[in-house]
C-alpha positions in Angstrom: -4.3 16.9 -18.4 -2.7 19.5 -16.3 -4.6 22.4 -14.8 -3.4 25.5 -16.5 -5.4 28.2 -14.6 -3.7 29.2 -11.3 -7.2 28.8 -9.4 -10.3 26.8 -10.4 -13.5 26.8 -8.4 -16.3 24.5 -9.2 -19.0 22.4 -7.8 -17.6 19.2 -9.3 -15.0 17.6 -11.5 -15.5 15.0 -14.0 -12.7 12.8 -15.3 -13.3 9.8 -17.7 -11.5 7.5 -20.0 -8.8 6.6 -17.8 -7.5 10.1 -17.9 -5.3 11.9 -15.1 -6.2 15.4 -14.2 -3.2 17.0 -12.4 -3.2 20.0 -10.2 0.5 21.0 -10.1 2.9 23.2 -8.2 1.4 26.8 -7.5 -2.0 25.8 -8.8 -5.1 25.6 -6.7 -8.5 23.5 -7.1 -11.5 24.2 -5.0 -14.4 22.0 -5.1 -17.8 23.0 -3.4 -20.0 19.8 -3.7 -19.9 17.1 -1.0 -19.4 14.4 -3.5 -17.5 16.3 -6.4 -16.2 13.3 -8.4 -19.6 11.5 -8.7 -19.8 11.7 -12.4 -16.1 10.6 -13.1 -15.1 7.1 -14.0 -13.2 4.7 -11.7 -10.4 4.2 -14.1 -9.8 8.1 -13.9 -7.4 10.0 -11.5 -7.5 13.5 -9.9 -3.9 13.9 -8.8 -3.1 16.7 -6.2 0.7 16.9 -6.9 3.6 18.5 -5.1 3.2 22.2 -4.5 -0.5 22.2 -5.4 -3.5 23.3 -3.2 -6.8 21.5 -2.9 -9.7 22.8 -0.9 -12.8 20.5 -0.4 -15.2 23.0 1.1 -17.5 20.3 2.4 -15.3 19.4 5.4 -18.3 17.9 7.4 -18.8 15.3 4.7 -16.4 15.0 1.8 -17.0 12.0 -0.5 -14.4 10.4 -2.7 -16.4 8.3 -5.2 -16.2 7.0 -8.8 -12.6 7.9 -9.2 -9.1 7.8 -7.6 -8.1 10.8 -5.6 -4.2 10.8 -5.4 -2.6 13.2 -2.8 1.0 13.9 -2.5 2.5 14.6 0.9 4.1 17.9 -0.5 0.5 19.2 -1.6 -1.6 21.3 0.7 -5.1 20.1 1.5 -6.8 22.8 3.1 -8.4 22.2 6.6 -7.5 18.5 6.3 -7.2 18.3 10.2 -11.1 19.0 10.3 -11.8 17.0 7.2 -14.3 14.0 7.4 -13.6 11.8 4.4 -15.6 9.0 2.9 -14.1 6.8 0.2 -16.8 4.5 -1.5 -16.5 2.7 -4.9 -13.3 4.6 -5.5 -9.6 4.9 -4.3 -7.7 7.4 -2.3 -3.9 6.9 -3.1 -1.2 8.6 -0.9 2.1 9.5 -2.6 5.3 10.5 -0.9 4.1 10.2 2.8 6.7 9.0 5.1 6.8 7.2 8.5 7.1 10.6 10.2 4.9 12.7 8.0 1.3 11.6 8.1 -1.9 12.6 6.3 -3.9 14.0 9.0 -7.8 14.1 9.0 -10.6 14.4 11.5 -12.1 11.0 10.2 -11.8 8.6 7.6 -14.5 6.1 6.4 -13.7 3.5 4.0 -17.0 2.3 2.5 -18.1 -0.7 0.3 -15.9 -0.7 -2.8 -13.7 2.0 -1.3 -9.8 1.5 -1.1 -7.0 3.4 0.5 -3.5 2.6 -0.7 0.0 4.2 -1.5 1.8 4.5 -4.8 4.2 1.7 -5.8 7.7 1.8 -4.3 9.5 -0.5 -6.7 13.2 0.2 -5.8 13.2 2.5 -2.9 11.1 3.2 0.2 9.3 6.3 -1.1 5.4 5.8 -0.4 3.6 4.6 2.8 0.1 4.9 4.0 0.4 6.9 7.2 -2.8 8.5 8.5 -3.6 10.3 11.7 -7.1 10.8 12.6 -9.6 11.1 15.3 -11.7 8.0 14.0 -11.1 5.4 11.1 -13.9 3.2 10.1 -13.4 0.4 7.6 -16.8 -1.0 6.5 -17.5 -4.4 5.1 -16.3 -4.2 1.6 -13.9 -1.5 2.1 -10.0 -1.9 2.5 -6.7 -0.3 3.1 -4.6 -2.2 0.6 -0.9 -2.0 -0.1 -0.6 -5.5 -1.6 2.5 -5.9 -3.7 3.5 -2.2 -3.4 6.7 -2.9 -1.6 10.3 -3.6 -3.2 10.3 -5.2 -6.7 11.2 -8.9 -7.1 14.1 -9.9 -9.2 13.7 -10.3 -13.0 13.9 -13.9 -14.1 16.7 -14.9 -16.7 18.7 -11.7 -16.6 22.1 -10.5 -15.5 22.9 -11.5 -11.8 22.3 -8.1 -10.6 18.8 -8.0 -12.0 18.0 -11.3 -10.7 18.4 -10.3 -7.2 15.3 -9.1 -5.4 15.3 -5.6 -4.1 15.2 -4.4 -0.4 17.0 -5.3 2.7 15.6 -8.8 3.0 17.3 -10.3 -0.1 20.1 -12.9 0.1 22.4 -13.1 -2.9 21.8 -14.2 -6.5 21.0 -17.8 -7.6 22.1 -19.9 -10.5 18.8 -21.7 -10.4 15.4 -21.1 -8.7 15.2 -17.7 -6.7 15.1 -17.4 -2.8 12.0 -15.6 -1.0 12.2 -12.2 0.2 12.2 -11.5 3.9 10.6 -9.0 6.2 9.0 -10.0 9.5 10.0 -13.6 8.7 12.7 -15.0 6.8 12.4 -16.0 3.1 12.4 -19.6 2.1 15.2 -21.2 0.1 14.7 -22.2 -3.5 15.1 -25.8 -4.5 17.8 -27.4 -6.4 21.7 -26.9 -6.7 22.5 -23.2 -6.9 19.2 -22.0 -5.7 18.8 -18.8 -3.8 18.6 -18.9 0.0 16.0 -17.1 1.7 16.4 -13.6 2.9 16.9 -12.6 6.6 14.2 -10.8 8.6 14.6 -7.1 9.4 11.3 -5.5 10.4 11.2 -3.9 13.9 8.2 -5.9 15.3 7.4 -3.3 18.1 7.4 -0.4 15.5 7.0 -1.4 11.9 8.4 1.3 9.7 9.5 -0.9 6.6 8.1 -2.3 3.6 8.4 -5.9 2.2 11.3 -7.1 0.2 11.1 -8.8 -3.2 11.9 -12.3 -4.1 14.8 -13.5 -6.2 14.3 -14.3 -10.0 15.2 -17.6 -11.4 18.2 -18.1 -13.6 18.5 -18.7 -17.3 14.8 -18.7 -18.5 13.7 -18.4 -15.0 10.6 -16.7 -13.6 10.7 -13.3 -12.0 10.3 -12.9 -8.2 7.3 -11.4 -6.4 7.0 -7.9 -5.0 6.8 -7.1 -1.2 4.1 -5.7 0.5 3.8 -2.1 1.4 3.4 -0.3 4.6 0.2 0.9 6.7 0.6 3.3 9.7 -2.7 4.3 11.5 -2.6 6.5 14.4 -6.1 7.1 15.9 -6.8 9.2 18.9 -10.4 7.7 19.1 -11.8 4.5 17.7 -10.5 2.4 14.8 -13.3 0.1 13.6 -12.3 -2.6 11.1 -15.1 -4.7 9.6 -13.6 -4.8 6.1 -10.0 -5.6 5.1 -6.5 -4.5 6.1 -4.0 -6.3 3.7 -0.3 -5.7 2.7 0.6 -9.1 1.1 3.7 -9.9 -1.0 3.0 -11.3 -4.6 3.5 -14.8 -5.9 6.6 -15.4 -8.1 6.1 -16.2 -11.8 6.2 -20.1 -12.6 8.6 -21.2 -15.4 11.1 -24.0 -15.2 13.3 -22.2 -12.7 10.8 -20.3 -10.8 11.4 -17.1 -8.8 10.9 -16.6 -5.0 7.8 -15.0 -3.5 8.0 -11.5 -2.3 7.5 -10.9 1.6 4.6 -9.4 3.4 4.6 -5.8 4.2 4.0 -4.0 7.4 1.0 -2.7 9.7 1.5 -0.3 12.7 -1.9 0.6 14.6 -1.9 2.9 17.5 -5.5 3.7 18.7 -7.6 4.6 21.6 -10.2 1.6 21.0 -9.7 -1.1 18.3 -13.1 -2.4 17.5 -14.9 -4.7 14.8 -14.3 -7.9 13.2 -12.2 -7.8 10.2 -13.2 -9.7 7.0 -9.6 -10.2 6.4 -6.3 -8.9 7.9 -3.3 -10.3 6.1 0.6 -9.6 5.8 1.2 -12.8 3.9 4.3 -13.4 2.0 3.9 -14.6 -1.7 4.5 -18.3 -3.0 7.6 -19.2 -4.7 7.1 -20.9 -8.2 8.7 -23.2 -10.7 7.9 -26.3 -12.7 11.3 -27.8 -12.5 13.0 -26.0 -9.6 10.8 -24.1 -7.2 11.6 -20.8 -5.8 11.3 -20.0 -2.1 8.4 -18.5 -0.3 8.3 -15.0 0.8 8.5 -14.4 4.5 5.5 -12.9 6.3 5.1 -9.3 7.2 4.8 -7.8 10.7 2.0 -6.1 12.6 1.9 -4.0 15.8 -1.2 -2.9 17.5 -1.4 -0.9 20.7 -4.6 0.4 22.3 -5.6 2.3 25.3 -8.9 1.1 26.3 -9.9 -2.1 24.3 -9.2 -4.3 21.4 -11.6 -6.7 19.7 -9.2 -8.0 17.1 -7.4 -11.2 18.1 -3.9 -11.9 16.8 -5.1 -15.3 15.6 -7.3 -13.6 13.1 -4.3 -12.0 11.3 -2.4 -14.1 8.7 
C-alpha cells in the first residue's frame, strides 16, 4: 500500500503478509518508538522512496527488526548523521546510493539475523551499499550481504545477444557453454568447441567502485549464466568491528547439457580508523560454471581494498 496522508506520526508501524508500505514523494512518516516495526513480519517491507521524508525520533537507539526497511538515496532521513541504527532479525536495504553519495549515520550495528544489502542491479550499476559512519559493528550472525546483486548472467538457449552476460567483464557469445564473468580476476573459459572465453578483469583494486559481471549463457538448450556480486563501501571514522559476515559473491550458473558461466565476485572497499574483529566469513568469490556435457567457465573473484589508520585484525588470508 502507499501512504496517502501527507504526514503520519505514530509510535509503531505494523506491516504483514509480504506487503509493501511505501512512503512516496512529498509524504512524511514519523515514528516515535525505538523499535517501531517489532510487530511486523520479516516478509514485509517499509519503503522510504524518492522524495519521501522519514523521521525516527529515537536517534539514540533506533532498531530495525521483524521487517525490511528500504531506504532510497533521494529520500530524506531526518537527523541521519546522529542516528544510531541496530538491525536485528531484519534487513535494511539501500536503493539508488552511488559510490559518491553515501548513507550517513552515527553508528550502525548489525546484530544476529540482521542484514544490510542493496537492491538488485540487473543490467546497470544503479545500487550499492555505501555507508559513512562513526562506528560500524557486525556481530556474529549479522551480515552485509550483496551476493548475486551485480550484473545479470546471460539467458541460456536464447538469441546470441541474450546469451551474453552483462557488465564490463564479459567476453563475446558462445555457440556452446558460456564463459565466466570477470571482475577482480578474469573469468574462466567454457569447455568444448565454440565455448565462450572468460571475461577480462576490470576492477580498480586500490579503489573498488564496480559491481561484478554476469557469466555467459549456454547455447541451444543451455543453462543461464550466474549473476555477479554487488558492491560494499564502508567509510568509518572510528572502529569497524566484523565478527559476522561480509559477502558479495557471484552466483553459480545453471547446469544443463551446455552450461552457463559463473558470475564474478563483487567489490568491497573499507576505510576505517581501526579494523577489528574476526569475521565468520568474508567472501568475494566467483560462481561456478556448470554443464552436464559441456561446462561453463567459472566466474572471476571480486576485489577487496582495506585501509586503516591505527590497526587491522583482519588478515588478507581470511578473505576468499
